[in-house]
C-alpha positions in Angstrom: -24.9 -24.2 -17.2 -23.5 -22.4 -20.5 -25.0 -21.0 -23.6 -28.6 -20.0 -23.8 -29.5 -21.8 -20.7 -27.0 -19.7 -18.6 -28.1 -16.4 -20.3 -31.9 -17.0 -19.4 -30.6 -17.7 -15.9 -28.5 -14.7 -15.4 -31.2 -12.4 -16.9 -33.8 -14.0 -14.3 -31.4 -13.7 -11.4 -30.9 -9.7 -12.6 -34.6 -9.2 -12.7 -36.5 -7.4 -10.1 -38.7 -9.3 -7.7 -38.0 -12.9 -8.9 -34.3 -12.7 -9.1 -33.5 -11.9 -5.5 -36.0 -14.5 -4.6 -34.3 -17.1 -6.9 -30.7 -16.3 -5.4 -31.9 -16.6 -2.0 -33.5 -20.0 -2.8 -30.2 -21.1 -4.5 -28.3 -19.9 -1.3 -30.6 -21.7 1.1 -30.3 -25.1 -1.0 -26.6 -24.6 -0.7 -26.4 -24.7 2.9 -26.3 -20.9 3.9 -29.1 -21.0 6.7 -26.8 -23.4 8.6 -23.8 -21.1 8.5 -26.1 -18.1 9.4 -26.9 -20.0 12.6 -23.4 -21.1 13.1 -21.9 -19.5 16.3 -18.5 -17.4 16.0 -18.1 -17.7 19.7 -16.5 -14.2 20.9 -14.7 -13.5 17.7 -15.2 -9.9 16.8 -15.6 -8.8 13.2 -11.9 -7.6 12.9 -8.9 -9.5 11.8 -6.4 -8.8 14.2 -2.8 -8.5 12.9 -1.1 -11.9 12.3 1.4 -13.0 15.1 5.0 -11.9 14.4 7.3 -14.5 12.8 10.6 -15.7 14.2 13.3 -13.4 13.2 15.9 -14.4 10.5 18.5 -16.8 11.5 20.7 -15.6 8.6 19.7 -12.0 7.7 20.4 -11.3 3.9 19.1 -8.6 1.6 16.5 -9.5 -0.9 19.0 -9.6 -3.7 21.2 -11.8 -1.8 18.3 -14.1 -0.9 17.3 -14.3 -4.6 21.0 -15.1 -5.5 21.1 -17.8 -2.9 17.9 -19.4 -4.4 19.4 -19.4 -7.9 22.7 -20.8 -6.6 21.0 -23.9 -5.1 19.1 -24.6 -8.2 20.5 -27.3 -10.6 20.7 -26.5 -14.3 19.8 -29.2 -16.6 19.2 -28.9 -20.4 15.6 -29.7 -20.5 14.4 -26.8 -18.1 15.1 -23.2 -18.7 14.9 -22.0 -15.1 16.2 -18.7 -13.7 19.4 -20.6 -13.1 19.8 -21.4 -16.7 19.3 -18.1 -17.9 21.7 -16.8 -15.3 24.6 -19.2 -16.3 23.9 -18.7 -20.0 24.2 -14.9 -19.6 27.3 -15.1 -17.6 28.9 -17.6 -19.9 28.1 -15.5 -23.0 25.8 -18.5 -24.6 23.0 -16.5 -24.7 21.8 -12.8 -24.8 18.6 -10.9 -23.5 18.0 -9.6 -27.1 18.2 -12.9 -28.6 15.8 -14.3 -25.8 13.3 -11.6 -26.3 13.3 -11.9 -30.0 12.4 -15.7 -29.7 9.8 -15.0 -27.0 8.1 -12.4 -29.1 8.3 -14.9 -32.4 6.9 -17.7 -30.1 4.0 -15.4 -28.8 3.0 -14.8 -32.2 2.9 -18.2 -33.2 1.5 -19.6 -29.9 -1.1 -16.9 -29.6 -2.8 -16.9 -32.9 -5.1 -19.1 -34.9 -8.3 -21.1 -33.7 -6.5 -23.0 -31.1 -4.3 -19.9 -29.8 -3.2 -20.3 -26.3 -5.1 -17.2 -25.3 -1.8 -15.8 -23.4 -1.7 -12.0 -23.6 -4.2 -9.2 -23.3 -1.5 -6.5 -24.0 1.9 -6.5 -25.3 4.6 -3.5 -26.4 7.5 -5.6 -27.9 9.3 -2.5 -28.8 9.6 -1.4 -25.2 10.6 -5.0 -24.1 13.3 -5.0 -26.8 14.8 -1.6 -25.4 14.7 -3.2 -21.9 16.7 -6.2 -23.3 19.4 -4.2 -24.9 19.9 -2.3 -21.8 20.0 -5.6 -19.9 22.6 -6.9 -22.4 24.8 -3.9 -21.8 24.7 -4.5 -18.1 25.5 -8.2 -18.4 28.6 -7.4 -20.9 29.7 -4.7 -18.3 29.4 -7.4 -15.4 27.0 -5.2 -13.6 23.9 -6.9 -13.6 21.0 -5.6 -11.3 20.2 -8.9 -9.9 20.0 -12.6 -10.8 16.7 -11.8 -12.7 18.5 -9.1 -15.0 17.2 -10.3 -18.4 15.0 -12.8 -17.3 11.4 -12.8 -19.1 8.5 -12.5 -16.8 4.6 -11.9 -17.5 2.2 -9.9 -15.5 -1.2 -10.7 -14.8 -3.5 -8.0 -15.9 -4.6 -7.4 -12.4 -1.3 -5.4 -11.6 -0.6 -1.9 -12.7 2.2 -1.5 -15.4 2.8 2.1 -16.4 1.7 2.7 -19.8 -0.8 -0.1 -20.0 -4.5 -0.2 -18.9 -5.1 -2.6 -16.1 -8.1 -4.3 -17.6 -8.8 -7.1 -14.8 -9.8 -9.0 -18.0 -12.6 -6.9 -19.1 -13.4 -4.4 -21.8 -14.5 -1.3 -19.7 -11.3 -0.5 -18.1 -9.4 1.1 -20.3 -7.7 3.9 -18.5 -3.7 3.6 -18.9 -1.8 3.4 -15.5 0.5 6.3 -14.8 2.9 4.4 -12.6 3.9 0.8 -11.8 2.6 -1.1 -9.1 5.3 -2.1 -6.4 5.5 -5.3 -7.8 6.3 -4.2 -11.5 8.6 -1.6 -10.0 10.5 -4.3 -8.2 10.6 -6.6 -11.1 12.1 -3.8 -13.3 14.7 -2.8 -10.5 15.9 -6.2 -10.7 16.2 -6.0 -14.3 13.4 -8.4 -15.2 12.0 -8.1 -18.7 8.1 -7.9 -18.6 7.0 -9.6 -21.8 3.3 -8.1 -21.4 0.0 -8.4 -19.5 -1.3 -11.9 -19.3 -5.0 -13.0 -19.8 -6.9 -13.8 -16.9 -10.6 -14.7 -15.9 -12.8 -11.7 -15.9 -12.4 -9.6 -12.8 -10.8 -12.8 -11.4 -14.2 -14.0 -10.1 -14.0 -17.7 -11.4 -11.3 -20.3 -10.9 -12.0 -22.0 -14.4 -10.0 -19.4 -16.3 -12.3 -18.6 -19.3 -12.6 -15.2 -20.3 -15.5 -14.0 -23.0 -13.5 -10.8 -24.2 -10.0 -12.1 -24.6 -10.5 -15.9 -25.4 -9.9 -18.9 -23.4 -6.5 -19.6 -21.8 -5.6 -22.9 -22.9 -3.5 -25.6 -21.1 -0.2 -26.2 -22.7 -0.3 -29.9 -21.5 -3.6 -30.3 -23.6 -5.1 -27.3 -25.3 -8.6 -28.8 -24.9 -8.5 -28.4 -21.0 -8.4 -25.2 -18.9 -5.5 -23.9 -17.2 -7.6 -22.9 -14.0 -8.1 -19.2 -13.0 -8.1 -16.7 -12.4 -4.3 -16.1 -13.1 -4.8 -18.5 -16.1 -2.3 -17.2 -18.5 0.2 -16.4 -16.0 0.4 -20.3 -15.4 0.2 -21.2 -19.0 3.0 -19.0 -20.0 5.6 -20.3 -17.6 4.4 -24.1 -18.6 4.7 -23.1 -22.2 8.4 -22.1 -21.7 7.9 -18.4 -22.6 9.4 -17.3 -19.2 10.5 -19.0 -16.0 8.4 -16.6 -13.8 5.1 -14.9 -13.8 2.9 -12.7 -11.4 -0.5 -14.1 -10.3 -3.1 -12.7 -7.9 -4.9 -14.9 -5.4 -8.2 -14.2 -3.8 -9.4 -17.8 -3.6 -6.7 -19.9 -4.9 -6.1 -17.9 -8.1 -2.2 -18.4 -7.9 -2.2 -22.0 -6.8 -5.1 -23.5 -8.7 -3.5 -22.5 -12.3 -0.1 -23.5 -10.9 -1.4 -27.0 -10.0 -3.5 -27.4 -13.5 -0.3 -26.2 -15.4 2.3 -28.2 -13.6 4.2 -25.3 -12.3 4.8 -23.8 -8.7 2.7 -21.1 -7.2 3.2 -19.3 -3.8 0.4 -17.3 -1.8 2.7 -15.4 0.6 1.2 -14.5 4.0 -1.6 -11.8 3.8 0.3 -8.5 3.2 3.7 -10.0 2.7 4.0 -8.7 -0.9 2.5 -5.1 -1.3 -0.6 -4.7 -3.2 0.0 -1.0 -4.2 -0.9 -0.6 -7.7 -3.2 -3.5 -7.8 -6.8 -2.4 -8.0 -9.0 -3.6 -5.2 -11.4 -6.4 -5.9 -11.5 -8.2 -2.6 -9.7 -6.2 0.2 -9.9 -9.0 3.0 -8.6 -11.9 1.1 -6.5 -10.6 -1.8 -2.8 -11.8 -2.4 -0.4 -11.0 -5.1 2.7 -13.2 -5.8 4.9 -15.3 -7.7 4.6 -18.2 -10.0 7.4 -20.0 -11.5 8.9 -23.2 -13.2 10.7 -24.5 -10.2 10.7 -24.0 -6.2 14.0 -22.2 -6.7 12.5 -19.9 -9.3 9.5 -19.0 -7.1 11.9 -18.4 -4.0 14.1 -16.1 -6.0 11.1 -14.0 -7.1 9.6 -13.9 -3.4 12.8 -12.6 -2.2 12.6 -9.7 -4.7 9.0 -8.9 -4.1 8.3 -9.3 -0.4 8.5 -6.7 2.1 6.7 -3.4 3.0 6.7 -0.5 0.6 5.2 2.2 3.2 1.9 2.6 1.1 0.1 -0.6 1.7 -1.3 -0.6 5.1 -1.7 -4.2 5.4 2.0 -4.9 4.4 3.6 -2.3 6.9 4.0 -4.4 9.9 5.8 -7.6 9.3 9.2 -9.3 10.1 11.9 -9.3 7.7 11.6 -12.1 5.0 14.2 -14.6 4.7 15.3 -18.2 3.3 17.0 -19.5 6.4 17.8 -23.3 5.9 16.5 -23.1 2.6 18.9 -25.7 1.0 18.5 -28.2 4.0 16.8 -31.3 2.6 16.7 -33.1 6.2 13.3 -32.6 7.5 13.9 -34.2 10.9 11.6 -32.7 13.4 9.1 -31.1 11.1 5.5 -32.1 11.7 3.1 -32.6 9.0 -0.6 -31.9 9.7 -3.0 -34.4 7.6 -6.8 -35.0 7.7 -6.9 -38.4 6.0 -10.6 -38.1 5.0 -10.0 -34.6 3.9 -6.8 -35.4 2.0 -8.5 -38.3 0.1 -11.6 -36.4 -0.9 -10.4 -36.0 -4.3 -10.0 -38.0 -7.8 -7.9 -41.3 -7.1 -5.1 -40.1 -9.3 -4.6 -36.9 -7.3 -4.7 -38.6 -4.1 -1.9 -41.2 -5.3 0.2 -38.4 -6.3 -0.2 -36.2 -3.4 0.5 -39.3 -1.1 3.6 -39.8 -3.2 4.4 -36.2 -2.3 3.7 -36.9 1.3 6.1 -39.9 1.4 8.8 -37.8 -0.1 8.6 -35.5 2.9 8.4 -38.6 5.5 11.5 -40.1 3.8 13.4 -36.9 4.3 12.6 -37.3 8.0 9.3 -35.4 8.6 6.4 -37.0 10.6 2.6 -37.1 10.1 0.1 -35.9 12.9 -3.3 -36.7 12.1 -5.8 -33.8 12.4 -9.5 -33.5 12.7 -11.6 -32.3 9.8 -12.4 -28.8 9.0 -15.5 -27.2 8.9 -16.1 -26.9 5.1 -19.5 -25.5 5.0 -18.1 -22.6 7.4 -15.2 -22.0 5.2 -17.0 -22.1 1.9 -19.9 -19.5 3.0 -17.4 -17.3 5.0 -15.1 -17.2 2.0 -18.0 -16.9 -0.6 -19.7 -13.9 1.5 -16.7 -12.0 1.8 -15.0 -12.3 -1.6 -18.3 -11.9 -3.6 -19.6 -9.0 -1.6 -16.4 -7.1 -1.9 -16.5 -7.9 -5.7 -19.8 -6.8 -6.1 -18.9 -3.5 -4.2 -15.7 -3.0 -6.2 -17.5 -2.9 -9.6 -20.7 -1.8 -8.4 -20.8 1.5 -10.7 -20.3 -0.4 -13.8 -22.6 -3.0 -12.9 -25.5 -0.5 -12.4 -24.7 1.6 -15.6 -24.5 -1.5 -17.8 -24.3 -5.0 -16.4 -24.0 -6.6 -20.2 -20.3 -5.2 -20.2 -19.6 -8.5 -17.9 -19.7 -12.0 -19.0 -22.3 -14.4 -18.1 -20.6 -16.2 -15.4 -19.5 -12.8 -13.7 -22.8 -11.5 -13.7 -24.2 -14.7 -12.1 -21.5 -14.7 -9.3 -22.1 -10.8 -8.9 -25.9 -11.3 -8.5 -25.1 -13.6 -5.8 -22.5 -11.2 -4.3 -25.3 -8.4 -4.2 -27.8 -10.6 -2.2 -25.7 -11.0 0.9 -27.1 -9.1 3.9 -25.1 -6.7 6.0 -25.3 -9.2 8.7 -24.0 -11.8 6.8 -20.9 -9.9 5.9 -20.5 -9.0 9.7 -21.0 -12.8 10.3 -18.4 -13.7 8.0 -16.0 -11.3 9.2 -16.3 -12.8 12.8 -16.1 -16.3 11.4 -12.8 -15.4 9.4 -11.4 -14.4 12.9 -12.5 -17.5 14.3 -11.2 -19.5 11.7 -7.8 -17.7 12.0 -7.5 -18.3 15.6 -8.5 -21.7 15.3 -5.6 -22.5 12.5 -3.2 -20.6 14.5 -3.8 -22.9 17.7 -3.8 -25.9 15.3 -0.5 -25.2 13.9 0.9 -24.9 17.4 1.2 -28.6 17.2 2.2 -29.1 13.5 4.2 -27.2 11.2 2.7 -27.5 7.8 -0.5 -28.8 6.6 -0.6 -31.2 3.6 -3.4 -31.4 1.2 -4.0 -31.8 -2.8 -4.3 -28.3 -4.2 -7.2 -29.1 -6.4 -9.4 -32.3 -6.1 -9.1 -32.7 -9.9 -6.7 -32.3 -12.7 -7.6 -29.9 -15.5 -11.0 -30.2 -16.8 -11.9 -30.2 -20.5 -13.1 -26.9 -21.9 -16.8 -27.9 -23.2 -17.5 -26.3 -26.6 -20.9 -24.9 -25.1 -18.8 -22.7 -22.8 -17.3 -20.7 -25.6 -16.9 -18.0 -25.9 -19.2 -16.8 -23.2 -18.0 -19.0 -20.3 -19.8 -21.5 -18.0 -21.3 -21.5 -14.5 -20.1 -25.0 -13.2 -20.2 -25.3 -9.4 -19.1 -28.8 -9.1 -15.8 -28.0 -11.0 -15.6 -24.7 -8.9 -15.9 -26.8 -5.8 -13.2 -29.4 -6.8 -10.7 -26.4 -7.7 -11.3 -24.6 -4.6 -11.9 -26.9 -1.9 -8.4 -27.1 -0.4 -7.3 -23.5 -0.9 -10.0 -21.5 0.3 -9.0 -21.4 4.1 -5.6 -19.9 3.6 -6.9 -16.9 2.0 -9.3 -16.4 4.8 -6.8 -16.5 7.5 -3.9 -15.0 5.6 -1.5 -18.1 6.1 1.0 -18.7 3.4 0.4 -21.6 1.1 2.5 -23.2 -1.9 1.3 -25.5 -4.7 4.1 -27.9 -6.1 4.2 -30.4 -8.9 3.5 -33.9 -7.5 3.4 -35.9 -10.9 0.7 -36.7 -13.4 -2.6 -38.5 -13.7 -3.2 -41.3 -16.1 -4.1 -38.7 -18.8 -0.9 -37.0 -18.4 -2.3 -33.9 -16.7 -0.5 -32.4 -13.8 -1.5 -33.0 -10.2 -0.3 -30.4 -7.4 0.2 -30.8 -3.7 -0.6 -28.1 -1.3 1.4 -26.9 1.7 0.1 -24.3 4.1 2.3 -22.9 6.7 2.4 -20.4 9.8 2.3 -16.7 9.1 5.4 -15.4 7.8 7.2 -18.9 7.5 7.2 -18.9 3.5 10.9 -20.1 3.8 9.9 -23.3 5.6 7.2 -24.1 2.8 9.8 -23.4 0.1 12.2 -25.8 1.7 9.6 -28.6 1.8 8.5 -27.7 -1.6 12.2 -28.4 -2.9 12.0 -31.9 -1.1 8.6 -32.8 -3.1 9.7 -31.3 -6.5 13.0 -33.3 -6.4 11.0 -36.5 -5.9 8.3 -35.8 -8.3 8.4 -37.0 -12.0 9.1 -34.3 -14.6 7.7 -34.0 -18.2 7.5 -31.5 -20.9 4.1 -30.0 -22.0 2.9 -31.1 -25.5 3.0 -27.1 -26.3 6.5 -25.9 -25.5 9.1 -23.6 -26.5 12.8 -22.8 -25.7 13.6 -19.1 -25.7 17.1 -19.7 -24.5 18.0 -21.2 -27.7 
């Protein structure tokens, strides 16, 4: 639904008496009663800490790990990766100040006019220029802070950056953040240049990526198509060439979906691996913040900088040291890939073909395939929906009660659903979250990585009727989220890597899910997939290195 029909539906859902009855009918029609009757066994409504990961075989500091990832990255003329920036700065063929000036000029061009890409919610070009000047001085002196010194990055507007409001893609959040989030602080400490706050789906509640307040984020491969959400412009900015890295947030695929649809790499690390300090709470039990990038090497470098506890995020406190052991090893002998063929093939034909190509690249490198039983999709869908929508409804309840009209129509429809879940539903969902986590950990005793498509379709077109207010499109939402929900529930790390293109030239992503704290293995496999996949350049693309 969109336009007048969606507005009428939302007004009905929010009306006393008939609204809750209609929501309950929609939930019953969608299978909630079967889920309510589904036994959770002996699982309590508590998510115990994830099992400890193996110690690093090659302990290194985060800066050493980042440098290692960049050193392993090939530099080619057509791709402005972190390695390309590092080499150009070292050789003196580029300078952070010139890069920032080119980036600002490109943003002015791409983010204006009727067909603007819809990339940014807020920027302060003068501040970025001052940071670039400081970076240039360090590079000239031969004392860069890290391999990211002088590299442009964008930050999803779900992450605090001192001096900017963290709007969450809304109009009601206007208070300026007084301090940097841990993620922003670690970026600055590494010398990265934060170009601004990226557009996102309102409160991150929809994976389609449209925003009624700040405009639709458009896909650089085809501006008439969505980027996916909710980290919509974080994906588009990297694909368009403005920066090799960005920060996204992922409560239900919101890093990995736009990564797949925009032809870039997205990592949702293990739950708590990257601290959420300074990220306003929206969905406590399934939320992650993490890196998106042009290549796997870029994402590995940023992951190395961002991961690790900060002493403030209680979820992030207890974890093994992160590392990139055997990262460059392209031999996958002994690696077991878990695949459920009917589930893997429940996607558009072009998506299945490209993801099978990716699977073949992994087996050609020595990995073996183990056939797995099908997942309980109804249990996963309702468990995730109950947790994330209930928590989001609670997180924004004061604003929702005061003036629901400050939210877009699709957000209000989802929040009406979130408010309809019962307390018993939420406890039931927490028990199933624990059950599903235990079952996945047991399953992964026999396989190292699960392989599926990231999304069941490539980027859908933006209907004119969905502008500017957005749309409610459950078939598209299901196609985008089908393969990504489980890792949010269990906390397992998951990586989306480009696997090629469909017949229309839109990117396809393949999805790798690993054991807790084994991001290094996912990134290692991702490099193998990436090197076998076809590369192209989006129709909308700029070069900021010159």
